[in-house]
C-alpha positions as CSV (number, residue, x, y, z in Angstrom):
1,X,0.0,0.0,0.0
2,X,1.0,3.6,-0.6
3,X,-0.4,7.0,0.4
4,X,-2.2,7.1,-2.9
5,X,-3.7,3.6,-2.6
6,X,-5.0,4.5,0.9
7,X,-6.7,7.6,-0.6
8,X,-8.3,5.4,-3.3
9,X,-9.4,2.9,-0.7
10,X,-11.1,5.7,1.3
11,X,-12.9,7.0,-1.9
12,X,-14.1,3.4,-2.6
13,X,-15.4,2.9,1.0
14,X,-17.2,6.2,0.7
15,X,-18.9,5.5,-2.6
16,X,-19.6,1.7,-2.4
17,X,-18.7,0.4,1.0
18,X,-20.6,0.3,4.3
19,X,-19.6,4.0,5.0
20,X,-21.7,5.2,2.1
21,X,-24.8,5.4,4.3
22,X,-23.1,7.2,7.2
23,X,-23.8,11.0,7.1
24,X,-20.5,12.9,7.0
25,X,-21.2,16.4,8.1
26,X,-20.1,19.1,5.7
27,X,-17.1,21.2,6.5
28,X,-18.3,24.4,8.3
29,X,-18.1,27.4,6.1
30,X,-16.1,29.4,8.7
31,X,-13.6,26.5,8.8
32,X,-13.3,26.7,5.0
33,X,-12.6,30.4,5.3
34,X,-10.0,29.6,8.0
35,X,-8.3,27.0,5.8
36,X,-8.2,29.5,2.9
37,X,-6.8,32.2,5.1
38,X,-3.9,29.9,6.3
39,X,-3.3,28.1,2.9
40,X,-0.3,30.3,2.0
41,X,1.5,30.9,5.3
42,X,0.8,33.3,8.1
43,X,-2.8,34.6,7.8
44,X,-3.8,38.3,8.1
45,X,-4.8,39.0,11.8
46,X,-7.6,41.2,10.4
47,X,-9.1,38.2,8.6
48,X,-8.9,36.1,11.7
49,X,-10.6,38.8,13.7
50,X,-13.4,38.8,11.1
51,X,-13.8,35.0,11.2
52,X,-13.7,34.9,15.0
53,X,-16.1,37.8,15.5
54,X,-18.7,36.3,13.2
55,X,-19.7,33.8,16.0
56,X,-20.4,35.1,19.5
57,X,-19.5,31.8,21.2
58,X,-16.3,31.5,19.2
59,X,-15.2,35.0,20.0
60,X,-15.9,34.3,23.7
61,X,-13.8,31.1,23.6
62,X,-10.9,33.1,22.1
63,X,-11.2,35.8,24.8
64,X,-11.6,33.2,27.5
65,X,-8.4,31.4,26.4
66,X,-6.4,34.6,26.3
67,X,-7.6,35.3,29.9
68,X,-6.6,31.9,31.1
69,X,-3.8,31.5,33.8
70,X,-1.5,30.1,31.0
71,X,-0.9,33.7,29.9
72,X,-0.9,35.4,33.3
73,X,-2.3,38.7,32.2
74,X,-2.5,41.5,34.8
75,X,-5.4,43.1,32.9
76,X,-8.0,40.8,31.2
77,X,-8.6,41.3,27.5
78,X,-12.1,42.2,26.3
79,X,-12.0,42.1,22.5
80,X,-11.1,39.5,19.8
81,X,-8.3,41.8,18.5
82,X,-6.8,41.9,22.0
83,X,-7.1,38.2,22.4
84,X,-5.4,37.6,19.0
85,X,-2.5,39.8,20.2
86,X,-2.1,37.8,23.4
87,X,-2.5,34.3,21.9
88,X,-0.5,34.9,18.7
89,X,-1.7,33.9,15.2
90,X,-0.9,30.2,15.2
91,X,-2.5,29.4,18.6
92,X,-5.5,31.4,17.7
93,X,-5.9,29.5,14.4
94,X,-5.7,26.2,16.3
95,X,-8.3,27.3,18.9
96,X,-10.7,28.4,16.1
97,X,-10.2,25.2,14.2
98,X,-11.0,23.2,17.3
99,X,-14.0,25.3,18.1
100,X,-15.5,24.9,14.6
101,X,-14.8,21.2,14.5
102,X,-16.3,20.5,17.9
103,X,-19.5,22.4,17.0
104,X,-19.8,20.6,13.7
105,X,-19.4,17.2,15.4
106,X,-21.1,17.7,18.8
107,X,-20.9,14.7,21.2
108,X,-23.7,14.1,23.7
109,X,-22.8,10.7,25.1
110,X,-21.2,9.6,28.4
111,X,-19.1,7.0,26.5
112,X,-17.2,10.0,24.9
113,X,-17.1,12.2,27.9
114,X,-14.1,14.7,27.7
115,X,-13.6,13.7,24.0
116,X,-12.7,17.2,22.9
117,X,-10.5,18.1,25.8
118,X,-8.5,14.9,25.1
119,X,-8.5,15.6,21.4
120,X,-7.2,19.1,22.0
121,X,-4.5,17.9,24.3
122,X,-3.5,15.2,21.7
123,X,-3.2,18.0,19.1
124,X,-1.0,20.1,21.5
125,X,1.2,17.1,22.1
126,X,1.6,16.3,18.4
127,X,2.5,19.8,17.7
128,X,5.1,19.8,20.5
129,X,6.6,16.6,19.2
130,X,6.6,18.0,15.7
131,X,8.6,21.0,16.8
132,X,11.4,18.6,18.0
133,X,11.6,17.0,14.5
134,X,13.5,18.8,11.7
135,X,11.3,17.6,8.9
136,X,7.8,17.9,10.4
137,X,5.4,20.8,10.0
138,X,4.0,21.4,13.6
139,X,0.8,22.7,12.1
140,X,0.3,19.5,10.2
141,X,1.0,17.6,13.4
142,X,-1.6,19.6,15.3
143,X,-4.3,19.0,12.6
144,X,-3.6,15.2,12.7
145,X,-3.8,15.2,16.5
146,X,-7.1,17.1,16.6
147,X,-8.8,15.0,13.9
148,X,-7.2,11.6,14.8
149,X,-10.3,10.2,16.5
150,X,-12.9,12.3,14.8
151,X,-14.6,9.3,13.3
152,X,-16.0,8.4,16.7
153,X,-18.5,11.2,17.1
154,X,-19.5,10.7,13.4
155,X,-20.2,7.0,14.0
156,X,-21.9,7.8,17.3
157,X,-24.3,10.2,15.6
158,X,-24.8,8.1,12.5
159,X,-24.7,4.4,13.4
160,X,-27.2,2.6,15.7
161,X,-25.5,0.8,18.6
162,X,-22.1,2.4,18.2
163,X,-22.1,3.6,21.8
164,X,-22.4,0.0,23.0
165,X,-19.6,-0.9,20.6
166,X,-17.3,1.6,22.2
167,X,-18.0,0.1,25.6
168,X,-17.4,-3.4,24.3
169,X,-14.2,-2.4,22.4
170,X,-12.7,-0.9,25.5
171,X,-13.5,-4.0,27.6
172,X,-12.3,-6.7,25.2
173,X,-8.8,-8.2,25.6
174,X,-9.0,-10.7,22.7
175,X,-9.1,-8.2,19.9
176,X,-8.3,-4.6,19.1
177,X,-10.6,-1.7,19.3
178,X,-10.9,-1.4,15.5
179,X,-11.5,-5.2,15.1
180,X,-14.5,-4.9,17.4
181,X,-15.8,-1.9,15.4
182,X,-15.4,-3.8,12.2
183,X,-17.1,-7.0,13.6
184,X,-20.1,-4.9,14.7
185,X,-20.3,-2.3,11.9
186,X,-18.1,-3.4,9.0
187,X,-16.1,-0.2,9.4
188,X,-14.2,1.7,12.1
189,X,-13.3,5.2,13.4
190,X,-10.0,5.2,11.5
191,X,-11.7,4.8,8.1
192,X,-14.6,7.2,8.9
193,X,-12.2,9.8,10.4
194,X,-10.0,9.7,7.4
195,X,-13.1,10.2,5.1
196,X,-14.0,13.3,7.2
197,X,-10.5,14.6,6.8
198,X,-10.7,14.1,3.0
199,X,-14.3,15.6,2.8
200,X,-13.1,18.6,4.8
201,X,-10.0,19.1,2.5
202,X,-7.4,18.5,5.2
203,X,-3.9,17.9,3.8
204,X,-3.7,14.3,2.3
205,X,-1.0,13.1,4.7
206,X,-3.3,13.9,7.6
207,X,-6.2,11.8,6.1
208,X,-3.8,8.8,5.3
209,X,-2.3,8.9,8.8
210,X,-5.7,9.0,10.4
211,X,-6.6,5.9,8.3
212,X,-3.5,4.1,9.6
213,X,-3.3,5.4,13.1
214,X,-4.0,1.9,14.6
215,X,-2.0,0.0,12.0
216,X,1.5,0.2,13.3
217,X,2.9,-2.1,10.7
218,X,3.1,1.0,8.5
219,X,6.0,2.3,10.7
220,X,8.4,-0.1,9.0
221,X,6.8,0.1,5.5
222,X,8.7,2.6,3.4
223,X,6.0,2.5,0.7
224,X,4.2,5.1,2.8
225,X,5.6,8.6,3.0
226,X,7.9,9.6,5.9
227,X,5.3,12.3,6.9
228,X,2.5,9.7,7.3
229,X,4.7,7.3,9.3
230,X,6.0,10.1,11.5
231,X,2.4,11.2,12.2
232,X,1.3,7.7,13.1
233,X,4.2,7.4,15.5
234,X,3.6,10.8,17.0
235,X,-0.1,10.1,17.5
236,X,0.7,7.1,19.7
237,X,3.3,9.0,21.7
238,X,0.9,12.0,22.1
239,X,-1.9,9.7,23.3
240,X,0.4,8.3,25.9
241,X,1.3,11.8,27.1
242,X,-2.3,12.7,27.3
243,X,-3.2,9.5,29.2
244,X,-0.4,10.2,31.7
245,X,-1.8,13.7,32.3
246,X,-5.4,12.5,32.6
247,X,-4.5,9.6,34.9
248,X,-5.7,7.0,32.4
249,X,-3.9,3.6,32.2
250,X,-1.7,3.2,29.2
251,X,-3.5,1.8,26.2
252,X,-2.9,-1.7,24.8
253,X,-1.5,0.0,21.6
254,X,1.1,1.7,23.8
255,X,2.0,-1.5,25.5
256,X,2.4,-3.3,22.1
257,X,3.8,-0.6,19.9
258,X,5.1,2.3,22.1
259,X,8.7,1.2,21.7
260,X,8.4,0.9,17.9
261,X,6.9,4.5,17.8
262,X,9.7,5.9,19.9
263,X,12.4,4.0,17.9
264,X,10.9,5.3,14.6
265,X,11.2,8.9,15.7
266,X,14.5,8.2,17.6
267,X,13.0,9.4,20.9
268,X,14.1,8.1,24.3
269,X,12.1,7.5,27.4
270,X,13.8,10.4,29.1
271,X,12.5,12.8,26.5
272,X,8.9,11.5,27.0
273,X,9.2,12.1,30.7
274,X,10.5,15.7,30.0
275,X,7.6,16.3,27.7
276,X,5.0,15.2,30.3
277,X,6.4,18.1,32.5
278,X,6.7,20.6,29.7
279,X,3.2,20.0,28.4
280,X,1.5,20.2,31.8
281,X,0.6,23.9,31.7
282,X,-0.8,23.7,28.2
283,X,-2.7,20.6,29.0
284,X,-4.1,22.2,32.2
285,X,-5.2,25.3,30.2
286,X,-7.5,23.2,28.0
287,X,-11.0,24.0,29.0
288,X,-14.2,22.1,28.6
289,X,-16.5,23.5,25.9
């Protein structure tokens, strides 16, 4: 398999496979505007101000983040423009991206409690790891981390019985999470999440990495691009960092493939311990919607 063949597999699954009957929400118009604004480098802050100000709740989220303890302001900000100055362009874009994605894919289920907080922390961790690698775009890493598990809320909204499948998949020891999903629904959150990424015009490596993020055989398969394999390895390490912060036991994937992911990126256990400390303030600053 190659990146291109994965993309073809996703298109086929969407047109003729079991996924064809699952409703994939359209990309929000404001997210499309945000993507256009950032397509060619640093966006104009005035454009970001216009996008953020067009939704009262989104503007409030931006201001609330700027006033969080992470930034330690002596005087709270009161406008979107002031918030953009405090946050900086890249963090503001990421916050807006997360807000728009969360609102388009709302989750109202106890089985996915804290889904968006964990997704945001995963994105932050992926970006942090991406900054340590010479050949990785941190923004690409952030997008992958944010969208990695986005297939879950889509399946929860669109497939009867998926909530019970999540509970079963977390409990089973005899097969993987995605194997349980496929046994019950003939598809899984990796496939559906990758289709969302393609539908929403995220960069192709992000969609391919989402499709492969539970298939760790890809780490040693040079037919896939380096970017895709790096993202898959980063995703597993980022999940581990988030689980450590949230007090969740390490996942079976980490137990089986964590060392392979670390070796792939030439990262040592000491660096992981350092990152847990370094990321603590940013993780703590993530607020529930």
